[in-house]
C-alpha positions as CSV (number, residue, x, y, z in Angstrom):
1,X,-10.2,17.7,-14.7
2,X,-9.7,19.2,-11.0
3,X,-9.6,16.4,-8.4
4,X,-9.7,13.7,-10.9
5,X,-5.7,14.5,-11.6
6,X,-4.9,15.5,-8.2
7,X,-2.8,12.5,-6.8
8,X,-2.8,14.0,-3.3
9,X,-6.4,14.0,-3.2
10,X,-6.8,10.4,-4.2
11,X,-4.2,9.4,-1.7
12,X,-6.2,11.0,1.0
13,X,-9.1,9.3,-0.1
14,X,-7.7,5.9,-0.3
15,X,-5.9,6.2,3.2
16,X,-9.3,7.3,4.7
17,X,-11.3,4.2,2.9
18,X,-8.7,1.7,4.0
19,X,-9.0,2.7,7.6
20,X,-12.2,0.4,7.6
21,X,-10.0,-2.6,7.3
22,X,-8.4,-4.3,10.1
23,X,-4.9,-3.2,11.1
24,X,-3.2,-6.1,9.4
25,X,-5.2,-5.6,6.1
26,X,-4.5,-2.0,6.4
27,X,-0.7,-2.7,6.5
28,X,-1.1,-5.1,3.4
29,X,-2.8,-2.4,1.5
30,X,-0.1,0.1,2.3
31,X,2.6,-2.6,1.0
32,X,0.7,-2.8,-1.9
33,X,0.5,0.8,-2.5
34,X,4.5,1.4,-1.8
35,X,5.1,-1.6,-4.1
36,X,3.2,-0.3,-7.0
37,X,4.5,3.2,-6.5
38,X,8.1,1.7,-6.5
39,X,7.8,-0.3,-9.5
40,X,5.9,2.7,-11.5
41,X,8.6,4.8,-10.5
42,X,8.5,7.9,-12.9
43,X,6.0,6.5,-15.2
44,X,3.4,8.6,-16.5
45,X,-0.1,8.5,-18.0
46,X,-0.6,9.5,-21.5
47,X,-1.5,12.9,-20.2
48,X,1.2,13.4,-18.1
49,X,0.0,12.5,-14.5
50,X,1.7,10.3,-12.3
51,X,1.2,6.6,-13.3
52,X,0.2,5.6,-9.9
53,X,-2.8,7.8,-9.7
54,X,-4.5,5.3,-12.1
55,X,-4.5,2.3,-9.6
56,X,-5.2,4.6,-6.8
57,X,-8.4,5.7,-8.5
58,X,-9.4,2.1,-9.5
59,X,-9.1,1.4,-5.5
60,X,-11.2,4.3,-4.6
61,X,-13.8,3.3,-7.2
62,X,-14.0,-0.1,-5.7
63,X,-14.2,1.1,-2.1
64,X,-16.2,4.5,-2.2
65,X,-18.2,3.9,-5.4
66,X,-19.1,0.3,-5.2
67,X,-18.9,-0.7,-1.7
68,X,-16.0,-3.2,-1.9
69,X,-14.5,-4.1,1.4
70,X,-12.3,-6.9,0.3
71,X,-8.5,-5.8,1.0
72,X,-7.4,-8.6,-1.4
73,X,-9.2,-6.7,-4.1
74,X,-8.0,-3.3,-3.4
75,X,-4.2,-4.6,-2.9
76,X,-4.4,-6.1,-6.3
77,X,-6.3,-2.9,-8.0
78,X,-3.1,-0.9,-6.9
79,X,-0.8,-3.8,-8.4
80,X,-3.0,-4.4,-11.4
81,X,-0.4,-2.9,-13.9
82,X,3.2,-3.7,-12.4
83,X,3.7,-7.0,-14.1
84,X,2.4,-5.8,-17.3
85,X,4.3,-2.6,-17.3
86,X,7.2,-3.1,-15.2
87,X,9.8,-5.9,-14.3
88,X,8.0,-7.2,-11.3
89,X,6.7,-10.7,-11.5
90,X,3.8,-12.5,-10.1
91,X,6.1,-14.5,-7.9
92,X,7.2,-11.4,-6.2
93,X,3.9,-10.2,-5.8
94,X,2.9,-13.7,-4.2
95,X,6.1,-13.6,-1.9
96,X,5.1,-10.2,-0.7
97,X,1.5,-10.0,-0.4
98,X,0.0,-13.5,-0.6
99,X,-1.2,-16.0,-3.3
100,X,-4.8,-14.4,-3.8
101,X,-3.3,-11.1,-4.5
102,X,-0.9,-12.5,-6.6
103,X,-3.9,-14.5,-8.3
104,X,-5.7,-11.4,-9.1
105,X,-2.6,-9.7,-10.6
106,X,-2.1,-12.4,-12.6
107,X,-5.6,-12.3,-13.8
108,X,-5.5,-8.6,-14.6
109,X,-2.2,-9.0,-16.5
110,X,-2.2,-9.1,-20.5
111,X,0.2,-11.6,-21.5
112,X,1.7,-9.4,-24.5
113,X,3.0,-11.5,-27.3
114,X,0.8,-14.4,-26.2
115,X,-2.9,-13.1,-26.2
116,X,-4.6,-10.3,-27.8
117,X,-6.9,-7.7,-26.2
118,X,-9.8,-10.0,-27.0
119,X,-8.4,-13.2,-25.7
120,X,-7.4,-11.3,-22.7
121,X,-10.8,-10.0,-22.0
122,X,-12.4,-13.4,-22.8
123,X,-9.9,-14.8,-19.8
124,X,-10.8,-12.2,-17.2
125,X,-14.5,-12.4,-18.1
126,X,-14.1,-16.1,-17.1
127,X,-12.6,-15.2,-13.9
128,X,-13.8,-14.2,-10.5
129,X,-16.5,-11.7,-9.6
130,X,-13.4,-9.8,-8.1
131,X,-11.1,-10.1,-11.0
132,X,-14.3,-8.9,-13.3
133,X,-15.0,-6.0,-10.8
134,X,-11.4,-4.7,-10.8
135,X,-11.2,-4.7,-14.8
136,X,-14.5,-2.9,-14.7
137,X,-13.3,-0.3,-12.2
138,X,-9.9,-0.1,-14.6
139,X,-12.0,0.5,-17.6
140,X,-14.3,2.9,-15.8
141,X,-11.2,5.2,-14.6
142,X,-9.7,4.9,-18.3
143,X,-12.9,6.0,-19.7
144,X,-13.0,9.1,-17.3
145,X,-9.4,9.9,-18.0
146,X,-9.8,10.4,-21.8
147,X,-10.1,14.2,-21.2
148,X,-6.2,14.1,-20.2
149,X,-5.2,12.6,-23.5
150,X,-4.2,14.7,-26.5
151,X,-6.2,13.7,-29.8
152,X,-8.4,11.3,-27.9
153,X,-11.3,11.4,-30.1
154,X,-9.8,8.7,-32.4
155,X,-8.6,6.4,-29.5
156,X,-11.9,6.9,-27.4
157,X,-13.9,5.6,-30.4
158,X,-11.8,2.8,-30.8
159,X,-11.5,2.2,-27.2
160,X,-15.3,2.6,-26.8
161,X,-15.8,-0.1,-29.5
162,X,-13.6,-2.6,-27.2
163,X,-15.7,-1.6,-24.3
164,X,-18.9,-2.4,-26.2
165,X,-17.5,-5.6,-27.6
166,X,-15.9,-7.2,-24.7
167,X,-16.6,-5.2,-21.4
168,X,-20.1,-4.4,-21.2
169,X,-21.3,-8.3,-21.3
170,X,-18.4,-8.8,-18.5
171,X,-19.9,-6.0,-16.4
172,X,-23.5,-7.6,-16.7
173,X,-22.2,-11.0,-15.6
174,X,-20.6,-9.8,-12.5
175,X,-22.1,-9.4,-8.9
176,X,-23.1,-6.1,-8.4
177,X,-24.2,-4.5,-4.9
178,X,-27.7,-3.5,-4.8
179,X,-28.7,-0.6,-6.8
180,X,-25.6,-0.5,-8.9
181,X,-25.1,-0.8,-12.5
182,X,-21.5,-1.0,-13.9
183,X,-23.1,-0.9,-17.4
184,X,-24.8,2.5,-16.7
185,X,-21.7,3.8,-15.2
186,X,-19.6,2.8,-18.1
187,X,-22.4,4.3,-20.4
188,X,-22.2,7.6,-18.6
């Protein structure tokens, strides 16, 4: 596991990567992180890590591995689960961080009770490249994190079927910087 589960390491990486943005955008990403950390609070991942490590790793994947230099995408990655997993609303996010970040978070939110995982993935697949990239980074981090979960083999096989059925096609239809293939990263 090593650095994968070390929140301080991932936060230091995030802070270093965000320095490439203009000061105003750095503040926006910082505000998104603070809101995500506050709202996720004491939530943990299945393996016991603080929940906030997951959105931080997604932001880092976008910037360090995929060369994303869009602060709205990074902020939305940090906030991608707050509406789904907390009492936060899309309007709160729009009020705090703007309409574009709110739209991206809305796109990343699976509306439990009104849509299945399949319908959710189809909706994301129809969304912008930015939305699809965030979703692919989310899935990549979840796949990289399976070692943290007890009895993960059954869950992993079910989850990998979902990735095969819904996510790989999304990855193939998403803009990818030269030389990068999201499909090969997900397969690895």
